[in-house]
C-alpha positions as CSV (number, residue, x, y, z in Angstrom):
1,M,81.5,79.1,73.8
2,K,80.5,82.5,75.0
3,R,81.5,85.3,72.6
4,S,82.2,88.9,73.5
5,N,79.8,91.4,71.9
6,S,81.1,94.1,69.6
7,T,80.9,96.8,72.3
8,T,83.1,94.8,74.7
9,R,85.6,94.0,71.9
10,K,85.9,97.7,71.0
11,H,86.3,98.6,74.7
12,R,89.1,96.0,75.1
13,A,90.7,97.2,71.9
14,S,91.0,100.7,73.3
15,E,93.0,99.3,76.2
16,K,95.7,97.8,74.0
17,V,98.7,99.9,73.3
18,Y,100.9,99.3,70.3
19,V,104.5,100.2,71.3
20,P,107.5,100.3,68.9
21,T,109.7,97.3,69.3
22,D,112.7,99.5,69.9
23,A,111.1,100.9,73.1
24,R,113.5,101.1,76.1
25,D,112.5,99.3,79.3
26,N,114.0,99.8,82.8
27,Q,113.2,99.1,86.4
28,Y,114.9,100.3,89.5
29,I,114.0,100.3,93.2
30,I,115.1,102.8,95.7
31,A,114.9,102.1,99.5
32,E,115.5,105.1,101.7
33,M,115.3,106.4,105.2
34,P,116.1,109.6,107.2
35,L,119.7,109.8,108.5
36,T,118.8,110.2,112.2
37,D,120.9,110.3,115.4
38,E,119.2,107.0,116.3
39,L,120.3,105.4,113.0
40,I,123.9,106.5,113.7
41,K,123.7,105.0,117.2
42,L,122.4,101.7,115.9
43,V,125.1,101.4,113.2
44,V,128.3,102.8,114.9
45,G,127.4,104.2,118.3
46,E,128.9,107.7,118.4
47,V,130.7,109.7,115.8
48,N,133.7,112.1,116.5
49,L,132.6,115.4,115.2
50,N,136.1,116.8,115.5
51,A,137.4,114.3,113.1
52,K,138.1,115.3,109.5
53,K,135.5,112.9,108.2
54,P,133.2,112.2,111.1
55,Y,130.7,110.2,109.2
56,H,133.0,108.1,107.1
57,K,133.0,105.0,109.3
58,F,129.2,105.1,109.6
59,Y,128.8,105.3,105.9
60,Q,131.3,102.5,105.3
61,K,129.9,100.2,107.9
62,L,126.2,100.7,106.7
63,A,127.3,100.3,103.0
64,K,129.1,97.0,103.9
65,L,126.1,95.7,105.7
66,A,123.9,96.6,102.8
67,F,126.2,95.0,100.2
68,D,126.7,91.8,102.2
69,I,122.9,91.3,102.5
70,T,122.5,92.2,98.8
71,E,124.9,89.5,97.9
72,E,123.2,87.0,100.3
73,C,119.9,87.6,98.5
74,G,121.4,87.1,95.0
75,I,121.2,90.8,93.8
76,D,123.9,91.7,91.5
77,H,123.6,95.4,91.0
78,A,123.2,97.9,93.9
79,N,124.5,101.2,95.1
80,F,124.6,103.0,98.5
81,I,124.0,106.7,98.3
82,A,124.4,109.4,101.1
83,N,125.1,112.6,99.3
84,K,122.0,114.9,99.7
85,R,121.3,114.5,96.0
86,L,118.1,113.4,94.3
87,V,118.6,110.0,92.6
88,R,117.6,109.8,88.9
89,V,118.0,106.7,86.7
90,R,117.9,106.5,82.9
91,N,118.3,103.8,80.3
92,S,121.6,104.3,78.3
93,P,123.9,102.2,76.3
94,E,126.9,103.6,78.3
95,Q,127.1,103.1,82.1
96,Q,128.0,106.2,84.0
97,V,127.1,108.2,87.0
98,L,127.0,112.0,86.8
99,H,126.4,114.5,89.7
100,T,125.1,118.0,89.7
101,A,124.8,120.1,92.8
102,Q,121.4,118.6,93.7
103,Q,121.0,115.4,91.6
104,S,122.8,112.1,90.9
105,F,122.1,110.6,87.5
106,F,122.7,106.9,87.0
107,F,122.8,105.9,83.3
108,Y,122.8,102.1,82.9
109,N,122.1,99.5,80.3
110,P,119.7,96.8,81.7
111,K,121.2,94.2,79.4
112,Q,124.7,94.6,80.7
113,N,125.0,96.6,83.9
114,S,127.5,96.0,86.7
115,T,127.4,98.5,89.6
116,F,128.2,97.7,93.3
117,K,129.4,101.0,94.8
118,G,128.9,103.6,97.5
119,Y,128.5,107.3,96.9
120,F,129.2,109.4,100.0
121,D,131.4,112.0,101.5
122,G,132.6,111.3,105.1
123,E,132.8,115.0,105.9
124,I,129.1,115.7,105.2
125,R,126.0,114.4,107.1
126,S,123.4,113.6,104.5
127,N,119.8,114.0,105.2
128,K,118.9,110.5,103.9
129,V,120.6,107.3,103.1
130,K,119.4,105.4,100.0
131,F,120.0,102.0,98.5
132,L,119.5,101.8,94.7
133,F,118.8,98.5,93.1
134,L,118.9,98.2,89.3
135,A,117.1,95.5,87.4
136,T,118.9,93.7,84.5
137,G,118.1,91.2,81.8
138,E,116.3,90.8,78.6
139,H,112.7,90.6,79.9
140,L,112.5,93.2,82.7
141,R,108.6,93.5,82.7
142,T,107.9,89.8,83.0
143,A,110.6,89.4,85.7
144,S,109.7,92.7,87.6
145,G,107.7,91.0,90.3
146,A,110.4,88.5,91.2
147,F,113.0,91.3,91.3
148,H,110.7,93.4,93.5
149,E,110.2,90.5,95.9
150,K,113.9,89.8,96.1
151,V,114.8,93.4,96.8
152,F,112.0,93.9,99.3
153,N,113.2,90.8,101.3
154,A,116.8,92.1,101.2
155,V,115.6,95.5,102.5
156,K,113.5,93.8,105.2
157,I,116.6,91.8,106.4
158,L,118.6,95.1,106.4
159,S,116.1,96.8,108.5
160,E,116.0,93.9,111.0
161,R,119.9,93.8,111.3
162,I,120.2,97.5,111.8
163,G,117.4,97.3,114.4
164,L,114.9,99.7,112.9
165,Q,111.3,99.9,113.8
166,P,108.7,98.7,111.2
167,G,107.9,101.3,108.6
168,E,111.1,103.4,108.9
169,L,112.4,102.2,105.5
170,K,110.4,103.3,102.4
171,V,110.7,101.3,99.2
172,R,109.8,102.9,95.8
173,D,109.6,100.7,92.8
174,H,110.0,102.6,89.5
175,Q,109.3,101.2,86.0
176,H,109.7,103.1,82.8
177,L,108.9,102.4,79.1
178,T,110.4,104.9,76.7
179,Y,109.7,105.4,73.0
180,D,109.2,107.9,70.2
181,I,105.4,108.4,69.7
182,F,106.0,109.0,66.0
183,A,108.4,106.0,65.4
184,K,105.9,104.6,62.8
185,E,106.1,107.8,60.7
186,K,109.9,107.4,60.7
187,G,109.6,103.9,59.2
188,N,109.6,101.7,62.3
189,K,106.4,99.9,61.8
190,A,107.1,96.9,64.0
191,T,105.2,97.0,67.3
192,S,104.5,95.0,70.4
193,T,101.2,95.1,72.4
194,H,100.9,96.4,75.9
195,S,98.0,96.9,78.2
196,F,99.9,98.5,81.1
197,R,98.5,96.7,84.1
198,E,98.7,98.4,87.4
199,I,101.9,97.1,89.1
200,S,100.3,95.2,92.0
201,A,97.9,93.5,89.6
202,R,100.7,92.6,87.2
203,Y,102.8,91.3,90.2
204,L,99.8,89.2,91.4
205,Q,99.7,87.7,87.9
206,Q,103.4,86.9,88.3
207,G,102.8,85.2,91.7
208,V,103.8,88.1,93.9
209,E,101.2,89.6,96.2
210,L,101.7,93.1,97.7
211,D,100.2,94.1,101.0
212,E,97.2,96.4,101.0
213,N,99.1,99.4,102.5
214,H,101.0,100.2,99.3
215,T,100.3,103.3,97.1
216,S,100.9,103.6,93.4
217,I,100.9,106.2,90.7
218,T,101.1,106.1,86.9
219,Y,102.0,109.1,84.7
220,A,103.4,109.9,81.3
221,V,106.1,112.5,80.5
222,V,106.4,113.6,76.9
223,S,109.6,115.4,75.9
224,I,109.5,117.8,73.0
225,P,112.8,119.2,71.7
226,M,112.9,122.9,71.0
227,T,113.2,122.7,67.2
228,R,113.9,125.6,64.9
229,R,110.5,125.0,63.4
230,L,108.8,125.8,66.7
231,L,110.6,129.1,66.9
232,K,109.8,130.1,63.3
233,G,106.0,129.5,64.0
234,T,105.9,132.3,66.5
235,E,106.9,136.0,66.3
236,I,109.6,136.5,68.8
237,D,110.6,139.9,70.1
238,Y,114.2,139.6,71.1
239,D,114.3,143.1,72.5
240,S,111.6,142.2,75.1
241,A,112.5,141.3,78.6
242,E,110.6,138.0,78.0
243,P,111.0,137.2,74.3
244,F,109.7,133.6,74.6
245,E,106.6,134.3,76.6
246,A,104.4,134.2,73.5
247,L,106.0,131.0,72.3
248,Y,105.3,129.2,75.6
249,Q,101.8,130.6,75.8
250,K,101.0,129.4,72.3
251,I,102.4,125.8,73.1
252,G,100.6,125.9,76.6
253,D,97.3,126.8,75.0
254,A,97.6,124.1,72.3
255,F,98.6,121.6,75.1
256,A,95.6,122.4,77.2
257,N,93.2,122.2,74.2
258,A,94.6,118.9,73.0
259,S,94.4,117.5,76.6
260,Q,90.8,118.6,76.9
261,K,89.8,117.0,73.6
262,S,91.3,113.7,74.8
263,N,89.6,114.0,78.3
264,L,92.9,114.4,80.2
265,Q,92.3,116.6,83.2
266,H,95.5,116.3,85.2
267,I,98.4,117.8,83.3
268,A,101.5,119.8,83.6
269,M,103.8,121.7,81.2
270,I,107.4,122.4,82.3
271,A,109.5,124.8,80.2
272,N,112.0,126.2,82.6
273,G,115.0,123.9,82.1
274,M,113.9,121.5,84.9
275,S,113.0,117.8,84.5
276,P,110.1,117.1,86.8
277,I,109.8,114.4,89.5
278,V,106.4,113.2,90.5
279,R,105.4,112.2,94.1
280,Y,102.3,110.7,95.5
281,E,100.9,113.5,97.6
282,A,97.4,114.2,98.9
283,N,97.7,118.0,98.6
284,Q,99.2,118.0,95.1
285,E,101.7,120.7,95.8
286,T,104.3,121.9,93.3
287,I,107.6,122.6,94.9
288,I,110.6,124.2,93.1
289,N,114.0,123.8,94.9
290,G,117.0,124.9,93.0
291,D,117.1,122.9,89.7
292,I,114.4,120.4,90.9
293,I,110.7,120.8,90.4
294,S,108.6,118.3,92.3
295,L,105.0,117.7,91.3
296,G,102.7,116.3,93.9
297,F,99.8,114.2,92.6
298,N,96.9,112.4,94.3
299,P,95.3,109.8,91.9
300,D,92.2,109.7,93.9
301,N,91.5,113.4,93.3
302,E,88.8,113.5,90.6
303,S,88.8,117.3,90.1
304,G,91.1,118.5,87.2
305,N,94.4,120.1,87.9
306,S,96.6,122.0,85.3
307,V,100.1,123.2,86.2
308,M,102.1,125.4,83.8
309,H,105.7,126.5,84.6
310,W,107.8,128.4,82.1
311,E,110.3,131.4,82.1
312,G,109.6,133.8,79.3
313,D,113.3,135.0,79.3
314,K,114.7,131.5,78.9
315,L,114.8,129.3,75.7
316,V,114.9,125.7,76.9
317,D,116.3,122.7,75.1
318,T,113.3,120.6,75.9
319,I,109.7,121.1,76.9
320,R,108.2,118.5,79.1
321,L,104.5,117.6,79.2
322,V,103.2,115.5,82.1
323,Y,100.0,113.6,82.1
324,F,98.8,112.1,85.4
325,A,96.5,109.0,85.5
326,K,93.7,109.1,88.0
327,S,92.5,106.0,89.9
328,A,89.4,106.1,87.6
329,D,91.7,105.8,84.6
330,E,92.5,102.3,85.6
331,T,89.9,100.1,83.9
332,H,90.0,96.3,83.9
333,N,93.3,96.5,85.8
334,T,95.0,98.3,83.0
335,Y,96.1,101.8,82.0
336,G,96.1,101.1,78.3
337,K,93.2,103.5,77.6
338,F,94.9,106.3,79.5
339,V,98.1,105.8,77.4
340,N,96.1,105.8,74.2
341,Q,94.4,109.0,75.3
342,V,97.9,110.6,75.8
343,T,99.0,109.4,72.4
344,Q,95.8,110.9,70.8
345,S,96.4,114.1,72.6
346,I,100.0,114.4,71.4
347,G,98.8,113.7,67.8
348,T,96.4,116.6,68.1
349,L,99.1,118.9,69.6
350,A,101.5,117.9,66.9
351,Q,99.0,118.8,64.2
352,D,98.4,122.2,65.9
353,L,102.1,122.9,66.0
354,N,102.8,121.7,62.5
355,W,105.1,119.1,63.8
356,K,107.2,117.0,61.3
357,K,106.5,113.5,62.6
358,D,108.8,111.9,60.0
359,K,111.8,114.0,61.2
360,D,111.3,115.1,64.8
361,Y,110.6,113.0,67.8
362,M,108.3,113.4,70.8
363,L,109.6,111.0,73.4
364,M,107.1,109.3,75.6
365,R,108.2,107.9,79.0
366,L,105.5,106.0,80.8
367,N,106.2,105.9,84.5
368,Q,104.7,103.4,86.9
369,Q,105.5,103.5,90.6
370,V,104.5,101.5,93.7
371,I,105.5,102.7,97.2
372,R,105.7,100.4,100.3
373,R,107.0,100.7,103.9
374,V,109.3,98.0,105.3
């Protein structure tokens, strides 16, 4: 029997990630398309703009069509959304939907979720229509490929019944794994092993093959609460117009230095009260629109990119650090080494900030996305 040499074994060991057993897993898929005049004609023909709710019939008919197909395909949990808001999904013990002026937050428990609802206002023409599918069950990761295939087939049927041209519907598959990086220091020593295979490679292993035209991104967001300890570690002049500038500069410098030591070149620090969204984008633009900050990222861009956004006059509840995985970070079809680099970098940062690992958390959310056209 051929044995791996010690160098290979060490290399493979660096690709294994030991995750706390209480990590939270979730998967959701968003299918979306622009709300065009052509789409309205295909669904209801004309709309009466003089009516009190001119788009109500259109939304209702499209939602019913989508829900009928969803049931035909054996999908239990779906939502129809046409409200001009960004959709965000989070794992939570309590099922609820909260709306801000620009965002809709769907909190759901993958083990016991039941949503089958439309969110729209017939008086307002949305810019897009979206279909949100939520994965449920005990073993989301091992069943993720089957769920993706079921949803993709349903969306394909929907596109055909509406009469859309190929490529008009975009499907974005999101998968998160969330855990406290310092769970072990708090006494939770039980772990499970992950290698974090790229989604299409994992799906292929599960018997689901994606077409070559898909794109994918992997990134990690680490949330750091604004503890009293952080404030005490910096001299803050409350009479200044920007009293927290020195605090953010100190954390930003420590973040950049720790990232450099762990060879992480694509990073972002957000300390302006916004929770970032990440999009696959060739030009890597950062766009701020109201309470939304969008970070464009191109995994094929080898040159480093550092984005820092904070407001020196605002004390935020949470600082968010984003680490982007380049295509080159995928080794042997896994992102395990990248995740370990992030963990190592956070360990260095925690030491520099005198973080109390046994008391305070730093929450890691590893995000993997795959985007396809229908």
